[in-house]
The first five atom37 places (N, CA, C, CB, O) and aatype in JSON, in Angstrom:
{
  "aatype": [10, 13, 7, 3, 19, 2, 7, 3, 7, 2, 19, 3, 12, 5, 3, 0, 16, 10, 10, 15, 1, 18, 10, 0, 3, 17, 3, 19, 6, 14, 0, 10, 6, 0, 0, 3, 19, 2, 19, 3, 7, 11, 19, 3, 12, 5, 3, 19, 16, 10, 10, 1, 1, 18, 10, 0, 7, 17, 3, 19, 16, 13, 7, 14, 5],
  "atom_mask": [
    [1, 1, 1, 1, 1],
    [1, 1, 1, 1, 1],
    [1, 1, 1, 0, 1],
    [1, 1, 1, 1, 1],
    [1, 1, 1, 1, 1],
    [1, 1, 1, 1, 1],
    [1, 1, 1, 0, 1],
    [1, 1, 1, 1, 1],
    [1, 1, 1, 0, 1],
    [1, 1, 1, 1, 1],
    [1, 1, 1, 1, 1],
    [1, 1, 1, 1, 1],
    [1, 1, 1, 1, 1],
    [1, 1, 1, 1, 1],
    [1, 1, 1, 1, 1],
    [1, 1, 1, 1, 1],
    [1, 1, 1, 1, 1],
    [1, 1, 1, 1, 1],
    [1, 1, 1, 1, 1],
    [1, 1, 1, 1, 1],
    [1, 1, 1, 1, 1],
    [1, 1, 1, 1, 1],
    [1, 1, 1, 1, 1],
    [1, 1, 1, 1, 1],
    [1, 1, 1, 1, 1],
    [1, 1, 1, 1, 1],
    [1, 1, 1, 1, 1],
    [1, 1, 1, 1, 1],
    [1, 1, 1, 1, 1],
    [1, 1, 1, 1, 1],
    [1, 1, 1, 1, 1],
    [1, 1, 1, 1, 1],
    [1, 1, 1, 1, 1],
    [1, 1, 1, 1, 1],
    [1, 1, 1, 1, 1],
    [1, 1, 1, 1, 1],
    [1, 1, 1, 1, 1],
    [1, 1, 1, 1, 1],
    [1, 1, 1, 1, 1],
    [1, 1, 1, 1, 1],
    [1, 1, 1, 0, 1],
    [1, 1, 1, 1, 1],
    [1, 1, 1, 1, 1],
    [1, 1, 1, 1, 1],
    [1, 1, 1, 1, 1],
    [1, 1, 1, 1, 1],
    [1, 1, 1, 1, 1],
    [1, 1, 1, 1, 1],
    [1, 1, 1, 1, 1],
    [1, 1, 1, 1, 1],
    [1, 1, 1, 1, 1],
    [1, 1, 1, 1, 1],
    [1, 1, 1, 1, 1],
    [1, 1, 1, 1, 1],
    [1, 1, 1, 1, 1],
    [1, 1, 1, 1, 1],
    [1, 1, 1, 0, 1],
    [1, 1, 1, 1, 1],
    [1, 1, 1, 1, 1],
    [1, 1, 1, 1, 1],
    [1, 1, 1, 1, 1],
    [1, 1, 1, 1, 1],
    [1, 1, 1, 0, 1],
    [1, 1, 1, 1, 1],
    [1, 1, 1, 1, 1]
  ],
  "atom_positions": [
    [[0.52, -9.1, -5.82], [0.79, -9.16, -4.37], [0.29, -7.88, -3.75], [2.31, -9.36, -4.08], [0.84, -6.81, -4.02]],
    [[-0.74, -7.96, -2.91], [-1.28, -6.8, -2.3], [-0.23, -6.15, -1.37], [-2.54, -7.16, -1.54], [0.45, -6.84, -0.61]],
    [[-0.11, -4.86, -1.45], [0.84, -4.08, -0.69], [2.16, -3.84, -1.45], [0.0, 0.0, 0.0], [2.9, -2.92, -1.09]],
    [[2.48, -4.63, -2.47], [3.73, -4.45, -3.21], [3.52, -3.4, -4.29], [4.22, -5.81, -3.83], [3.46, -3.71, -5.48]],
    [[3.42, -2.17, -3.86], [3.09, -1.1, -4.84], [4.2, -0.71, -5.75], [2.64, 0.1, -4.13], [3.95, -0.09, -6.78]],
    [[5.45, -1.04, -5.41], [6.55, -0.78, -6.32], [6.94, -1.92, -7.18], [7.7, -0.35, -5.57], [7.83, -1.78, -8.03]],
    [[6.31, -3.06, -7.0], [6.45, -4.22, -7.87], [7.81, -4.94, -7.77], [0.0, 0.0, 0.0], [8.24, -5.58, -8.73]],
    [[8.48, -4.83, -6.6], [9.77, -5.49, -6.44], [9.66, -6.87, -5.83], [10.67, -4.65, -5.6], [10.68, -7.53, -5.62]],
    [[8.43, -7.33, -5.54], [8.27, -8.67, -4.94], [8.27, -8.7, -3.44], [0.0, 0.0, 0.0], [8.11, -9.77, -2.85]],
    [[8.45, -7.54, -2.8], [8.5, -7.48, -1.34], [7.46, -6.42, -0.87], [9.97, -7.11, -0.84], [7.18, -5.46, -1.59]],
    [[6.91, -6.6, 0.3], [6.09, -5.62, 0.91], [6.87, -5.05, 2.03], [4.76, -6.19, 1.37], [7.11, -5.74, 3.03]],
    [[7.29, -3.78, 1.91], [8.14, -3.14, 2.91], [7.86, -1.63, 2.94], [9.64, -3.42, 2.61], [6.95, -1.13, 2.28]],
    [[8.67, -0.92, 3.72], [8.46, 0.53, 3.87], [8.63, 1.31, 2.58], [9.41, 1.07, 4.9], [8.11, 2.42, 2.46]],
    [[9.35, 0.76, 1.61], [9.45, 1.46, 0.31], [8.09, 1.54, -0.34], [10.45, 0.75, -0.62], [7.79, 2.5, -1.04]],
    [[7.26, 0.51, -0.12], [5.89, 0.51, -0.68], [5.04, 1.57, -0.01], [5.21, -0.89, -0.51], [4.33, 2.33, -0.68]],
    [[5.12, 1.63, 1.34], [4.33, 2.65, 2.05], [4.77, 4.04, 1.7], [4.43, 2.44, 3.55], [3.93, 4.94, 1.59]],
    [[6.07, 4.27, 1.53], [6.57, 5.57, 1.18], [6.1, 5.94, -0.25], [8.12, 5.58, 1.29], [5.64, 7.06, -0.49]],
    [[6.22, 5.01, -1.18], [5.79, 5.28, -2.56], [4.29, 5.63, -2.6], [6.07, 4.06, -3.47], [3.89, 6.56, -3.29]],
    [[3.47, 4.88, -1.85], [2.07, 5.15, -1.84], [1.77, 6.52, -1.2], [1.33, 4.03, -1.09], [0.9, 7.25, -1.69]],
    [[2.47, 6.88, -0.16], [2.28, 8.23, 0.46], [2.65, 9.33, -0.54], [3.16, 8.37, 1.75], [1.96, 10.34, -0.64]],
    [[3.73, 9.11, -1.26], [4.14, 10.09, -2.27], [3.15, 10.24, -3.4], [5.47, 9.72, -2.85], [2.92, 11.34, -3.9]],
    [[2.57, 9.11, -3.8], [1.56, 9.13, -4.86], [0.35, 9.92, -4.38], [1.15, 7.68, -5.27], [-0.2, 10.71, -5.14]],
    [[-0.08, 9.74, -3.16], [-1.24, 10.44, -2.6], [-0.95, 11.9, -2.43], [-1.64, 9.83, -1.28], [-1.87, 12.72, -2.44]],
    [[0.33, 12.26, -2.26], [0.71, 13.69, -2.13], [0.97, 14.35, -3.49], [1.96, 13.82, -1.25], [1.49, 15.46, -3.57]],
    [[0.59, 13.63, -4.55], [0.74, 14.14, -5.94], [2.17, 14.25, -6.43], [0.1, 15.48, -6.06], [2.47, 15.05, -7.31]],
    [[3.04, 13.45, -5.87], [4.39, 13.4, -6.47], [4.28, 12.66, -7.81], [5.44, 12.66, -5.5], [3.3, 11.96, -8.05]],
    [[5.24, 12.82, -8.62], [5.28, 12.19, -9.94], [5.81, 10.74, -9.83], [6.17, 13.02, -10.9], [6.93, 10.44, -10.26]],
    [[5.01, 9.89, -9.27], [5.39, 8.47, -9.11], [4.26, 7.59, -9.62], [5.7, 8.14, -7.62], [3.11, 8.01, -9.7]],
    [[4.61, 6.35, -9.96], [3.6, 5.41, -10.57], [3.55, 4.13, -9.78], [3.95, 5.08, -12.06], [4.27, 3.19, -10.11]],
    [[2.73, 4.03, -8.74], [2.6, 2.78, -8.01], [1.67, 1.82, -8.76], [2.06, 3.05, -6.58], [0.88, 2.24, -9.6]],
    [[1.78, 0.57, -8.46], [0.87, -0.44, -9.04], [-0.47, -0.31, -8.25], [1.5, -1.96, -8.93], [-0.62, -0.82, -7.15]],
    [[-1.4, 0.38, -8.87], [-2.64, 0.76, -8.15], [-3.46, -0.48, -7.78], [-3.5, 1.72, -9.01], [-4.17, -0.44, -6.77]],
    [[-3.41, -1.55, -8.54], [-4.15, -2.74, -8.2], [-3.61, -3.37, -6.89], [-4.09, -3.75, -9.37], [-4.36, -4.03, -6.18]],
    [[-2.34, -3.16, -6.57], [-1.75, -3.65, -5.35], [-1.91, -2.65, -4.21], [-0.3, -3.98, -5.57], [-1.81, -3.01, -3.03]],
    [[-2.16, -1.37, -4.58], [-2.19, -0.34, -3.55], [-3.48, -0.28, -2.76], [-1.95, 0.98, -4.17], [-3.48, 0.27, -1.66]],
    [[-4.58, -0.82, -3.25], [-5.83, -0.82, -2.53], [-5.84, -1.96, -1.56], [-7.02, -0.92, -3.48], [-6.58, -2.93, -1.74]],
    [[-5.03, -1.86, -0.52], [-4.81, -3.01, 0.38], [-6.07, -3.32, 1.24], [-3.6, -2.72, 1.32], [-6.25, -4.45, 1.68]],
    [[-6.93, -2.35, 1.47], [-8.13, -2.69, 2.22], [-9.31, -3.05, 1.34], [-8.52, -1.55, 3.11], [-10.41, -3.27, 1.84]],
    [[-9.08, -3.11, 0.03], [-10.02, -3.57, -0.97], [-11.39, -2.9, -0.84], [-10.17, -5.07, -0.87], [-12.43, -3.55, -0.78]],
    [[-11.34, -1.52, -0.8], [-12.57, -0.81, -0.74], [-12.86, -0.05, -2.04], [-12.55, 0.13, 0.42], [-13.79, 0.75, -2.11]],
    [[-12.04, -0.32, -3.06], [-12.28, 0.28, -4.37], [-11.59, 1.62, -4.6], [0.0, 0.0, 0.0], [-11.72, 2.21, -5.67]],
    [[-10.86, 2.1, -3.62], [-10.14, 3.36, -3.84], [-8.77, 3.27, -3.13], [-10.99, 4.61, -3.29], [-8.57, 2.47, -2.21]],
    [[-7.84, 4.11, -3.59], [-6.53, 4.18, -2.98], [-6.45, 5.48, -2.23], [-5.39, 4.07, -4.02], [-6.54, 6.56, -2.82]],
    [[-6.29, 5.38, -0.9], [-6.26, 6.58, -0.06], [-5.36, 6.34, 1.17], [-7.7, 6.98, 0.38], [-4.67, 5.33, 1.25]],
    [[-5.39, 7.27, 2.12], [-4.55, 7.2, 3.3], [-4.91, 5.99, 4.19], [-4.68, 8.5, 4.1], [-4.09, 5.54, 4.98]],
    [[-6.13, 5.48, 4.06], [-6.47, 4.31, 4.85], [-5.6, 3.1, 4.41], [-7.99, 3.99, 4.71], [-5.22, 2.26, 5.23]],
    [[-5.3, 3.05, 3.12], [-4.41, 2.01, 2.65], [-3.03, 2.16, 3.16], [-4.38, 1.97, 1.18], [-2.4, 1.17, 3.55]],
    [[-2.52, 3.38, 3.19], [-1.18, 3.64, 3.74], [-1.13, 3.25, 5.23], [-0.8, 5.15, 3.57], [-0.21, 2.57, 5.67]],
    [[-2.13, 3.68, 5.97], [-2.19, 3.37, 7.39], [-2.2, 1.86, 7.63], [-3.42, 4.01, 8.01], [-1.46, 1.36, 8.48]],
    [[-3.03, 1.13, 6.9], [-3.1, -0.3, 7.03], [-1.78, -0.99, 6.69], [-4.19, -0.83, 6.15], [-1.35, -1.92, 7.37]],
    [[-1.12, -0.51, 5.6], [0.11, -1.06, 5.18], [1.19, -0.81, 6.23], [0.51, -0.5, 3.84], [1.97, -1.71, 6.53]],
    [[1.25, 0.37, 6.79], [2.23, 0.68, 7.85], [1.99, -0.13, 9.11], [2.19, 2.16, 8.19], [2.95, -0.56, 9.75]],
    [[0.74, -0.35, 9.48], [0.45, -1.18, 10.64], [0.91, -2.61, 10.42], [-1.04, -1.15, 10.95], [1.46, -3.25, 11.31]],
    [[0.68, -3.1, 9.19], [1.12, -4.45, 8.85], [2.65, -4.55, 8.97], [0.65, -4.83, 7.42], [3.17, -5.53, 9.5]],
    [[3.34, -3.55, 8.48], [4.81, -3.6, 8.5], [5.35, -3.43, 9.95], [5.4, -2.48, 7.57], [6.46, -3.85, 10.26]],
    [[4.55, -2.81, 10.8], [4.96, -2.63, 12.19], [4.68, -3.86, 13.03], [4.26, -1.45, 12.79], [5.03, -3.88, 14.21]],
    [[4.05, -4.88, 12.45], [3.79, -6.12, 13.1], [2.43, -6.22, 13.75], [0.0, 0.0, 0.0], [2.18, -7.15, 14.53]],
    [[1.55, -5.3, 13.46], [0.18, -5.39, 13.97], [-0.52, -6.58, 13.3], [-0.61, -4.06, 13.71], [-0.16, -6.99, 12.19]],
    [[-1.49, -7.09, 13.96], [-2.26, -8.23, 13.44], [-3.33, -7.7, 12.52], [-2.89, -9.08, 14.6], [-4.48, -7.53, 12.93]],
    [[-2.97, -7.43, 11.29], [-3.91, -6.91, 10.27], [-3.81, -7.83, 9.05], [-3.59, -5.38, 9.87], [-2.8, -8.51, 8.84]],
    [[-4.89, -7.85, 8.27], [-4.87, -8.57, 7.02], [-5.35, -7.64, 5.97], [-5.73, -9.84, 7.07], [-6.09, -6.7, 6.25]],
    [[-4.93, -7.87, 4.75], [-5.35, -7.08, 3.62], [-5.41, -7.97, 2.39], [-4.41, -5.89, 3.41], [-4.95, -9.11, 2.37]],
    [[-6.02, -7.38, 1.34], [-6.24, -8.14, 0.15], [-7.55, -8.85, 0.21], [0.0, 0.0, 0.0], [-8.24, -8.78, 1.23]],
    [[-7.95, -9.56, -0.89], [-9.21, -10.22, -0.88], [-9.21, -11.35, 0.14], [-9.54, -10.74, -2.28], [-8.22, -12.08, 0.27]],
    [[-10.3, -11.5, 0.86], [-10.41, -12.5, 1.91], [-11.1, -13.78, 1.4], [-11.18, -11.93, 3.1], [-11.28, -14.73, 2.17]]
  ]
}
């Protein structure tokens, strides 16, 4: 499930927070295959931004189209 970086079956702010912490080099282990929400081949702040916009109700899509 794209965006479910903590693997709990839900896409929520816990996922965005975990991904932000991973990118800040905290000692956390996100599901990297789910973390590349814009499917550009890398996990970076663009993925966090897109995930947060989705959670805020913006009309965005992610994952393979």
